[in-house]
C-alpha positions as CSV (number, residue, x, y, z in Angstrom):
1,X,33.8,-29.0,3.5
2,X,30.3,-29.9,2.3
3,X,28.6,-27.5,-0.1
4,X,26.1,-25.0,1.3
5,X,22.5,-26.1,1.0
6,X,20.5,-23.3,-0.6
7,X,17.4,-22.3,1.3
8,X,15.1,-19.4,0.3
9,X,11.9,-18.3,1.9
10,X,8.8,-16.5,0.8
11,X,7.5,-14.6,3.9
12,X,4.3,-12.7,3.0
13,X,2.1,-10.8,5.5
14,X,-1.5,-11.8,5.3
15,X,-2.8,-8.3,4.4
16,X,-4.8,-8.9,1.3
17,X,-4.4,-9.9,-2.4
18,X,-1.1,-11.0,-3.8
19,X,0.0,-8.4,-6.2
20,X,2.5,-8.7,-9.1
21,X,5.5,-7.6,-7.0
22,X,4.7,-10.1,-4.2
23,X,4.3,-12.9,-6.8
24,X,7.6,-12.0,-8.5
25,X,9.4,-12.2,-5.2
26,X,7.9,-15.6,-4.5
27,X,8.7,-16.8,-8.0
28,X,12.4,-15.6,-7.9
29,X,12.9,-17.2,-4.5
30,X,11.4,-20.4,-5.8
31,X,13.5,-20.3,-9.0
32,X,16.8,-19.5,-7.1
33,X,16.2,-22.5,-4.8
34,X,15.2,-24.9,-7.5
35,X,17.8,-23.9,-10.0
36,X,20.5,-24.5,-7.3
37,X,19.0,-27.8,-5.9
38,X,17.8,-26.1,-2.8
39,X,14.6,-25.7,-0.7
40,X,11.8,-23.1,-0.9
41,X,10.2,-22.3,2.4
42,X,6.9,-20.6,3.1
43,X,6.7,-18.5,6.3
44,X,3.7,-16.4,7.3
45,X,4.7,-13.0,8.9
46,X,1.7,-12.0,10.9
47,X,3.3,-9.8,13.6
48,X,1.5,-6.7,12.4
49,X,-1.9,-7.8,13.8
50,X,-3.6,-4.5,13.0
51,X,-3.1,-4.9,9.2
52,X,-4.2,-8.5,8.9
53,X,-7.1,-9.3,6.6
54,X,-9.4,-12.2,7.1
55,X,-8.9,-14.9,4.4
56,X,-5.6,-13.5,3.3
57,X,-3.6,-16.6,4.4
58,X,-5.9,-18.7,2.2
59,X,-5.3,-16.4,-0.7
60,X,-1.5,-16.9,-0.3
61,X,-2.0,-20.7,-0.3
62,X,-4.4,-20.6,-3.2
63,X,-2.2,-18.3,-5.3
64,X,1.0,-20.4,-4.8
65,X,-0.9,-23.5,-5.6
66,X,-2.4,-22.0,-8.8
67,X,1.0,-21.0,-10.2
68,X,2.8,-24.2,-9.1
69,X,5.1,-22.8,-6.5
70,X,5.1,-25.8,-4.2
71,X,7.0,-25.0,-0.9
72,X,9.2,-27.6,0.7
73,X,8.4,-26.5,4.3
74,X,5.6,-24.3,5.6
75,X,2.7,-23.9,8.1
76,X,0.5,-26.5,6.3
77,X,3.1,-29.2,5.7
78,X,5.6,-28.6,8.6
79,X,9.3,-29.0,8.5
80,X,12.4,-29.2,10.7
81,X,12.5,-25.4,11.4
82,X,8.9,-24.7,12.5
83,X,6.7,-23.2,13.5
84,X,6.3,-21.3,10.2
85,X,3.9,-18.6,11.5
86,X,5.5,-15.7,13.3
87,X,2.8,-15.3,15.8
88,X,3.4,-18.9,16.9
89,X,7.1,-18.1,17.4
90,X,6.3,-15.1,19.6
91,X,8.2,-16.4,22.6
92,X,11.4,-16.8,20.6
93,X,12.1,-13.2,20.0
94,X,12.2,-11.5,23.4
95,X,15.3,-13.5,24.6
96,X,17.2,-12.4,21.5
97,X,16.2,-8.8,22.1
98,X,17.2,-9.0,25.8
99,X,20.5,-10.5,24.7
100,X,21.2,-7.4,22.6
101,X,20.3,-5.1,25.5
102,X,22.7,-7.0,27.8
103,X,25.4,-6.7,25.1
104,X,24.8,-2.9,24.7
105,X,23.6,-3.4,21.2
106,X,20.0,-2.4,22.0
107,X,18.2,-0.4,24.7
108,X,14.8,0.1,26.3
109,X,12.8,3.0,25.1
110,X,10.0,4.3,27.4
111,X,8.9,7.2,25.2
112,X,5.1,7.5,25.0
113,X,3.1,7.5,21.8
114,X,2.2,11.1,22.4
115,X,5.9,12.1,22.6
116,X,6.8,10.2,19.5
117,X,3.9,11.8,17.6
118,X,5.0,15.3,18.7
119,X,8.5,14.4,17.6
120,X,7.4,13.4,14.2
121,X,5.3,16.6,13.9
122,X,8.2,18.8,14.8
123,X,11.5,19.4,12.9
124,X,13.5,18.6,16.0
125,X,14.0,15.0,15.1
126,X,14.1,15.4,11.4
127,X,11.2,12.9,11.2
128,X,13.1,10.1,13.0
129,X,13.6,9.1,16.6
130,X,15.9,11.4,18.6
131,X,17.5,8.6,20.7
132,X,16.0,10.2,23.9
133,X,16.2,6.9,25.9
134,X,19.4,5.6,24.4
135,X,21.6,6.6,27.3
136,X,19.3,6.6,30.3
137,X,20.9,5.8,33.7
138,X,20.4,2.3,34.8
139,X,18.7,3.5,38.0
140,X,16.1,5.4,35.9
141,X,15.5,2.4,33.6
142,X,15.0,0.2,36.7
143,X,12.5,2.6,38.2
144,X,10.5,2.8,35.0
145,X,10.5,-1.0,34.8
146,X,9.4,-1.3,38.4
147,X,6.5,1.1,37.8
148,X,5.3,-1.0,34.9
149,X,5.9,1.8,32.3
150,X,5.4,0.3,28.8
151,X,8.5,0.2,26.7
152,X,9.9,-1.0,23.4
153,X,13.4,-2.3,22.7
154,X,15.3,-0.4,20.1
155,X,18.4,-1.3,18.2
156,X,21.4,0.9,19.0
157,X,22.8,2.0,15.7
158,X,26.3,3.3,15.3
159,X,26.2,7.0,14.9
160,X,29.5,7.5,12.9
161,X,30.9,5.7,9.9
162,X,29.2,3.6,7.3
163,X,28.3,0.0,6.5
164,X,29.1,-1.6,3.2
165,X,27.5,-4.8,1.9
166,X,27.4,-6.8,-1.3
167,X,24.2,-7.4,-3.1
168,X,24.0,-10.1,-5.8
169,X,22.3,-7.7,-8.2
170,X,23.5,-4.2,-7.3
171,X,27.0,-5.0,-6.2
172,X,28.7,-3.0,-3.4
173,X,26.4,-0.7,-1.5
174,X,27.5,1.8,1.2
175,X,25.1,3.4,3.6
176,X,26.1,6.2,6.0
177,X,25.2,5.3,9.6
178,X,23.7,8.8,10.1
179,X,20.8,7.7,7.8
180,X,19.9,4.8,10.1
181,X,17.3,5.3,12.8
182,X,17.4,3.3,16.1
183,X,14.7,1.0,14.9
184,X,12.2,-0.8,17.2
185,X,13.0,-4.5,17.6
186,X,10.3,-5.5,20.1
187,X,7.0,-3.6,20.5
188,X,5.2,-2.9,23.8
189,X,2.8,-5.8,23.1
190,X,5.7,-8.2,23.0
191,X,5.5,-8.7,19.2
192,X,8.7,-8.3,17.2
193,X,8.8,-5.8,14.4
194,X,9.0,-7.0,10.8
195,X,12.8,-6.3,10.5
196,X,13.7,-8.0,13.8
197,X,11.6,-11.1,13.3
198,X,13.0,-11.4,9.8
199,X,16.6,-11.6,11.0
200,X,15.8,-14.0,13.8
201,X,13.7,-16.3,11.7
202,X,16.0,-16.3,8.7
203,X,18.9,-17.3,10.9
204,X,17.0,-20.0,12.8
205,X,15.6,-21.4,9.6
206,X,19.1,-21.4,8.0
207,X,18.0,-19.2,5.1
208,X,20.9,-18.6,2.7
209,X,19.4,-16.2,0.2
210,X,17.1,-13.2,1.1
211,X,15.2,-12.0,-1.9
212,X,13.2,-8.7,-1.8
213,X,12.5,-5.5,-3.6
214,X,15.2,-2.8,-4.3
215,X,13.3,-0.4,-2.0
216,X,14.9,-2.4,0.9
217,X,18.5,-1.7,-0.2
218,X,18.9,1.2,2.2
219,X,17.5,-0.9,5.1
220,X,19.9,-3.8,4.6
221,X,22.6,-2.4,7.0
222,X,20.1,-2.6,9.8
223,X,19.8,-6.3,9.2
224,X,23.5,-6.8,8.8
225,X,24.2,-4.9,12.1
226,X,21.9,-7.3,13.8
227,X,23.6,-10.4,12.2
228,X,27.0,-9.0,13.4
229,X,25.7,-8.2,16.9
230,X,24.7,-11.9,17.3
231,X,27.8,-13.1,15.5
232,X,25.8,-14.8,12.8
233,X,26.6,-15.4,9.1
234,X,25.0,-12.8,6.8
235,X,22.9,-14.3,4.0
236,X,23.3,-13.5,0.3
237,X,21.1,-10.6,-0.6
238,X,19.2,-10.5,-3.9
239,X,17.4,-7.2,-4.4
240,X,15.0,-7.0,-7.3
241,X,14.4,-4.0,-9.6
242,X,11.3,-1.9,-9.2
243,X,8.2,-2.8,-11.3
244,X,6.7,0.2,-13.1
245,X,3.8,1.0,-15.4
246,X,4.0,2.3,-18.9
247,X,4.4,5.8,-17.5
248,X,7.6,4.9,-15.6
249,X,5.8,5.2,-12.2
250,X,5.6,2.5,-9.7
251,X,3.0,-0.1,-10.7
252,X,-0.4,0.6,-9.2
253,X,-4.1,0.2,-9.9
254,X,-4.0,3.3,-12.1
255,X,-2.2,1.2,-14.7
256,X,-4.6,-1.8,-14.5
257,X,-5.1,-4.9,-12.5
258,X,-2.1,-5.6,-10.3
259,X,-3.2,-8.6,-8.2
260,X,-2.9,-12.2,-9.3
261,X,-6.6,-12.9,-8.6
262,X,-7.7,-9.9,-10.7
263,X,-5.6,-10.9,-13.6
264,X,-7.0,-14.4,-13.5
265,X,-10.5,-13.0,-13.3
266,X,-9.7,-11.0,-16.5
267,X,-9.0,-14.3,-18.3
268,X,-5.2,-14.7,-18.0
269,X,-3.8,-18.2,-17.5
270,X,-1.6,-18.6,-14.4
271,X,1.2,-20.0,-16.5
272,X,1.1,-16.9,-18.7
273,X,1.2,-14.6,-15.7
274,X,4.2,-16.5,-14.2
275,X,5.9,-16.3,-17.6
276,X,5.4,-12.6,-17.9
277,X,6.4,-11.9,-14.3
278,X,9.6,-14.0,-14.6
279,X,10.8,-11.6,-17.3
280,X,10.2,-8.5,-15.1
281,X,13.8,-8.0,-14.3
282,X,15.4,-11.2,-15.5
283,X,16.8,-12.0,-18.9
284,X,17.6,-15.5,-20.0
285,X,20.9,-16.1,-21.6
286,X,19.4,-17.1,-25.0
287,X,16.8,-14.2,-24.9
288,X,14.0,-16.8,-25.0
289,X,10.6,-15.6,-24.0
290,X,8.2,-18.5,-23.6
291,X,8.7,-20.7,-20.6
292,X,6.8,-23.1,-18.4
293,X,7.6,-23.1,-14.7
294,X,9.7,-26.2,-15.0
295,X,11.7,-24.6,-17.9
296,X,12.2,-21.5,-15.8
297,X,13.6,-23.6,-13.0
298,X,16.2,-25.0,-15.3
299,X,17.1,-21.7,-17.0
300,X,17.1,-19.3,-14.1
301,X,20.3,-17.7,-12.7
302,X,20.8,-14.8,-10.4
303,X,23.3,-13.2,-12.8
304,X,20.5,-12.6,-15.3
305,X,18.6,-10.2,-12.9
306,X,18.8,-6.6,-14.0
307,X,19.2,-3.4,-11.9
308,X,16.9,-1.4,-14.1
309,X,13.2,-0.9,-13.4
310,X,10.9,-3.3,-15.3
311,X,7.8,-2.2,-17.1
312,X,4.7,-4.4,-16.6
313,X,3.3,-4.4,-20.1
314,X,-0.3,-5.5,-20.3
315,X,-0.1,-5.9,-24.1
316,X,2.9,-8.2,-23.6
317,X,1.0,-10.2,-21.0
318,X,-1.8,-10.6,-23.5
319,X,0.7,-11.9,-26.0
320,X,2.1,-14.4,-23.5
321,X,-1.5,-15.5,-22.7
322,X,-2.3,-16.1,-26.3
323,X,0.8,-18.1,-26.9
324,X,0.2,-20.3,-23.9
325,X,-3.4,-20.8,-25.0
326,X,-2.1,-22.0,-28.4
327,X,0.2,-24.5,-26.6
328,X,-2.6,-26.0,-24.4
329,X,-3.7,-29.6,-25.0
330,X,-7.0,-29.5,-26.8
331,X,-8.9,-31.2,-24.0
332,X,-7.3,-28.9,-21.4
333,X,-8.4,-25.9,-23.5
334,X,-11.9,-27.2,-23.8
335,X,-12.1,-27.8,-20.1
336,X,-10.9,-24.3,-19.4
337,X,-13.4,-22.6,-21.7
338,X,-16.4,-24.9,-21.1
339,X,-17.8,-22.9,-18.1
340,X,-17.6,-19.7,-20.1
341,X,-19.1,-21.3,-23.2
342,X,-22.0,-22.8,-21.3
343,X,-22.7,-19.4,-19.6
344,X,-22.6,-17.7,-23.0
345,X,-24.9,-20.3,-24.6
346,X,-27.2,-20.7,-21.6
347,X,-26.3,-24.4,-21.3
348,X,-24.3,-27.3,-22.8
349,X,-22.9,-26.6,-26.3
350,X,-23.6,-29.4,-28.8
351,X,-20.6,-28.6,-31.0
352,X,-18.2,-27.7,-28.2
353,X,-15.3,-29.6,-29.8
354,X,-15.6,-27.7,-33.1
355,X,-16.1,-24.4,-31.3
356,X,-13.0,-25.0,-29.2
357,X,-11.1,-25.8,-32.4
358,X,-12.1,-22.5,-33.8
359,X,-11.5,-20.4,-30.7
360,X,-8.1,-21.8,-29.6
361,X,-6.0,-20.1,-32.4
362,X,-7.8,-16.8,-31.9
363,X,-8.6,-16.4,-28.2
364,X,-6.4,-13.9,-26.3
365,X,-8.1,-13.8,-22.8
366,X,-10.9,-15.9,-21.5
367,X,-13.0,-12.8,-20.9
368,X,-12.9,-12.1,-24.6
369,X,-14.9,-15.3,-25.3
370,X,-18.5,-14.0,-24.8
371,X,-17.9,-11.3,-27.4
372,X,-16.3,-13.8,-29.8
373,X,-19.3,-16.1,-29.7
374,X,-22.1,-13.5,-29.3
375,X,-23.0,-13.8,-33.0
376,X,-23.7,-17.5,-32.4
377,X,-25.9,-16.9,-29.3
378,X,-27.8,-13.9,-30.6
379,X,-28.8,-13.1,-34.2
380,X,-27.1,-9.8,-35.2
381,X,-28.9,-6.8,-36.7
382,X,-26.4,-6.1,-39.5
383,X,-26.2,-3.7,-42.4
384,X,-27.1,-5.3,-45.7
385,X,-24.2,-3.5,-47.3
386,X,-22.0,-6.2,-45.8
387,X,-23.1,-8.5,-48.5
388,X,-21.2,-6.3,-51.0
389,X,-17.8,-7.9,-51.7
390,X,-15.6,-6.6,-54.6
391,X,-13.1,-9.4,-54.3
392,X,-15.8,-12.0,-54.9
393,X,-17.8,-9.7,-57.3
394,X,-20.9,-10.0,-55.1
395,X,-23.5,-7.3,-54.8
396,X,-27.0,-7.2,-53.2
397,X,-28.7,-8.3,-56.4
398,X,-26.6,-11.4,-56.9
399,X,-26.9,-12.2,-53.2
400,X,-30.7,-11.9,-53.3
401,X,-30.7,-14.5,-56.1
402,X,-28.2,-16.8,-54.4
403,X,-29.4,-17.0,-50.8
404,X,-32.6,-19.0,-51.6
405,X,-30.5,-21.6,-53.5
406,X,-28.1,-21.9,-50.5
407,X,-31.1,-22.3,-48.2
408,X,-32.6,-25.0,-50.4
409,X,-29.3,-26.9,-50.6
410,X,-28.9,-26.9,-46.8
411,X,-32.6,-27.6,-46.1
412,X,-32.3,-30.8,-48.2
413,X,-29.5,-32.3,-46.0
414,X,-30.5,-35.3,-43.8
415,X,-27.0,-35.3,-42.1
416,X,-25.8,-32.1,-40.5
417,X,-22.0,-32.1,-40.0
418,X,-19.0,-30.4,-41.4
419,X,-18.5,-32.8,-44.3
420,X,-22.1,-32.9,-45.4
421,X,-22.5,-29.1,-45.3
422,X,-19.1,-28.6,-47.1
423,X,-19.9,-31.1,-49.8
424,X,-23.4,-29.8,-50.5
425,X,-22.1,-26.2,-50.8
426,X,-19.3,-27.3,-53.1
427,X,-21.8,-29.0,-55.4
428,X,-23.9,-25.9,-55.4
429,X,-20.8,-23.9,-56.3
430,X,-19.8,-26.1,-59.2
431,X,-23.4,-26.5,-60.6
432,X,-23.8,-22.7,-60.7
433,X,-20.4,-22.0,-62.1
434,X,-19.5,-19.9,-59.1
435,X,-16.3,-19.4,-57.0
436,X,-16.2,-20.8,-53.5
437,X,-16.0,-17.3,-52.0
438,X,-19.2,-16.2,-53.9
439,X,-21.2,-18.8,-51.9
440,X,-19.3,-18.7,-48.6
441,X,-19.3,-14.9,-48.2
442,X,-23.1,-14.3,-48.4
443,X,-23.6,-17.4,-46.2
444,X,-21.2,-16.1,-43.5
445,X,-22.8,-12.7,-43.5
446,X,-26.3,-14.1,-43.3
447,X,-25.5,-16.4,-40.4
448,X,-23.1,-14.1,-38.4
449,X,-23.8,-10.5,-39.5
450,X,-20.0,-10.0,-39.3
451,X,-17.2,-9.9,-41.8
452,X,-14.7,-11.5,-39.4
453,X,-15.6,-14.6,-37.4
454,X,-13.7,-17.5,-35.7
455,X,-14.2,-20.1,-38.4
456,X,-15.9,-19.8,-41.8
457,X,-19.4,-20.2,-43.0
458,X,-19.4,-24.0,-42.9
459,X,-18.2,-24.1,-39.3
460,X,-20.7,-21.4,-38.3
461,X,-23.6,-23.4,-39.8
462,X,-22.5,-26.6,-38.1
463,X,-22.3,-24.9,-34.7
464,X,-25.7,-23.1,-35.2
465,X,-27.4,-26.3,-36.3
466,X,-29.7,-26.8,-39.2
467,X,-32.8,-25.3,-37.7
468,X,-31.1,-22.0,-36.6
469,X,-29.1,-21.8,-39.9
470,X,-32.3,-22.0,-42.0
471,X,-34.0,-19.5,-39.7
472,X,-31.2,-17.0,-40.2
473,X,-31.1,-17.5,-43.9
474,X,-34.9,-16.9,-44.0
475,X,-34.4,-13.6,-42.1
476,X,-31.6,-12.5,-44.5
477,X,-33.7,-13.4,-47.6
478,X,-36.7,-11.5,-46.3
479,X,-34.6,-8.4,-45.5
480,X,-32.7,-8.3,-48.8
481,X,-35.9,-8.9,-50.8
482,X,-37.9,-6.2,-49.0
């Protein structure tokens, strides 16, 4: 007997941005498939026409591309099990619904919207459907059909007993049949409901592993009863733990940005977002934390998925981001920050390579960059007390006497680069019997107006250029001498 070919599917509805929970589901489905040598399928579930958002399909494609989740089959590339958009499969569903009706596993429901709303508003049905049409005489059903009365097709759930199924994460789960409503399979407009279309499409596309959030655990018997009604093989279920905020409540906008696009807009790298999301409910066997997507594909296993809710920690995400920034190729890092640098400086940056070298070990999010370089683009109005430095034994009087010498040394340079600036300041230091810090500290303060900067005084001077460096020294000298 040949081994089973693993097939997973990501089946989003085009209803808006892709949030953290959606992306984790897509990621785990991708990792399950790739770690087991299988295929990852993209299917667009657009049966709920009222909730569709223009451009949402493009967001799905863009997001998956940005994080590297390349699907093996899908609407854009085709495949042997297409079409991969549910609205294009519309004619497939009714025959299956009718088959269930003929087999006594489903029935036609003619209840009006008004009756259903009244039922929900009352306590009579306990909030669920009261199975009013479940046992209508065939003559009445035919009369209603002949008169063109709109109807849906509902699944006929067993009323007694229970259903037990095995989940790859949560183990054995039993649900009492009394908790299961006779769910709608086919709506009056001919479109299938989400639950029904899922089962039909997963079977026809030979999906072996269904991955979704733990909130769907209680609904799984509905799916299984459909599989059993058709005599189809039930897939392996992998339910994922809830993602919560720092307060233990389900992750939402009150905790911070929750969509992939919003996180990228805040300056997080896609690789860092994927790394952080991968560990929301999954623990590698060696407790490693930093991964690329390729490394995740090799290390991932279903048995590492936890049952416990996972906290989306924004501080941890920032740490992942910083680590992945450090690991970037220098040219890739520069290309990534260049648009932000040019926006901050108002045009091309002459010393962009040096500036990138200074920023890469220190940058946490791309959005932090403007604040980090603001002292270079705008001269700061700083407190002269910053010149005081006990460690270097520098005070305002000594600084006032030293700054003109520093200016004179730098003004005499005919070559303006890191080596030239460094060597000239070192010569000034030795000729005046000073310590390096006694020269570099006042120069850093005069040029930046800050005690902490990416890079030291020499690098700041090189990035500013000779003209701006001398102008800032002149300003500091005038202020301290006033």
